[in-house]
C-alpha positions as CSV (number, residue, x, y, z in Angstrom):
1,X,5.0,-11.9,25.6
2,X,4.1,-13.7,23.2
3,X,1.1,-12.6,21.0
4,X,-0.4,-15.5,18.6
5,X,-2.7,-15.0,15.9
6,X,-4.3,-17.6,14.4
7,X,-5.6,-17.7,10.9
8,X,-7.7,-20.1,8.6
9,X,-5.7,-20.6,5.3
10,X,-9.2,-21.5,3.8
11,X,-11.7,-18.8,2.8
12,X,-13.2,-18.8,6.3
13,X,-16.8,-18.5,6.6
14,X,-17.9,-15.4,8.8
15,X,-20.1,-17.7,10.9
16,X,-16.9,-19.8,12.2
17,X,-15.3,-18.6,15.3
18,X,-12.3,-20.0,17.4
19,X,-14.0,-19.8,20.5
20,X,-11.2,-20.9,22.7
21,X,-7.7,-22.0,22.8
22,X,-5.9,-24.8,25.4
23,X,-2.4,-24.4,24.8
24,X,-0.9,-26.4,28.0
25,X,-0.4,-28.7,28.8
26,X,1.3,-30.6,25.5
27,X,-0.7,-33.4,26.0
28,X,-4.3,-31.7,26.1
29,X,-3.7,-28.6,23.6
30,X,-7.2,-28.1,21.5
31,X,-8.6,-25.6,19.3
32,X,-12.4,-24.9,19.7
33,X,-14.4,-23.6,16.8
34,X,-18.0,-22.5,16.9
35,X,-20.3,-22.2,13.8
36,X,-23.0,-19.6,14.3
37,X,-24.3,-20.2,10.8
38,X,-25.5,-23.0,8.9
39,X,-23.5,-26.3,8.5
40,X,-20.0,-26.1,7.0
41,X,-17.9,-28.8,5.8
42,X,-14.2,-28.3,6.7
43,X,-12.6,-30.1,4.1
44,X,-9.8,-28.2,2.2
45,X,-9.4,-26.3,5.6
46,X,-6.3,-26.0,7.3
47,X,-5.6,-23.7,10.6
48,X,-2.4,-21.9,10.9
49,X,-0.9,-19.4,13.6
50,X,1.1,-16.3,12.8
51,X,3.4,-14.6,15.8
52,X,3.7,-11.4,16.4
53,X,7.2,-11.4,14.2
54,X,5.1,-12.6,11.6
55,X,6.1,-15.9,11.8
56,X,3.9,-18.3,10.2
57,X,3.2,-22.0,11.8
58,X,0.8,-24.6,10.4
59,X,-1.2,-26.0,13.6
60,X,-3.9,-28.3,12.0
61,X,-3.8,-29.6,7.9
62,X,-6.6,-29.9,5.9
63,X,-5.9,-33.7,5.9
64,X,-7.2,-33.7,9.6
65,X,-10.3,-31.9,8.6
66,X,-11.6,-33.5,5.7
67,X,-15.0,-34.8,5.3
68,X,-15.5,-33.3,8.8
69,X,-18.6,-30.8,9.3
70,X,-19.5,-28.5,11.9
71,X,-23.2,-28.5,12.1
72,X,-25.1,-25.1,12.7
73,X,-24.8,-23.7,16.4
74,X,-22.6,-26.0,17.8
75,X,-18.9,-26.7,18.8
76,X,-16.3,-28.8,17.0
77,X,-13.4,-29.3,18.8
78,X,-9.4,-30.2,17.7
79,X,-7.5,-31.8,20.1
80,X,-4.0,-33.2,20.2
81,X,-4.3,-36.7,19.2
82,X,-0.5,-37.5,20.2
83,X,-1.0,-36.8,23.4
84,X,-3.9,-39.4,24.3
85,X,-4.0,-42.9,24.1
């Protein structure tokens, strides 16, 4: 069994939650965020994961989230762009 922990590498606002993660197949991987608070600018945010052994891996770079805003009480989906044409 592999246990994966997700962490935000920017100071995460308490109102932003990872609400769903799609892990297979590779071309359909995604991370869904939910914002239960006010609008939040995701500039300078990044998302990483930490395995149960403590190894860190980057998942979403801050460049991909630059100038993106997650509106209040809405979802924001980050998809695996390499698998889509």
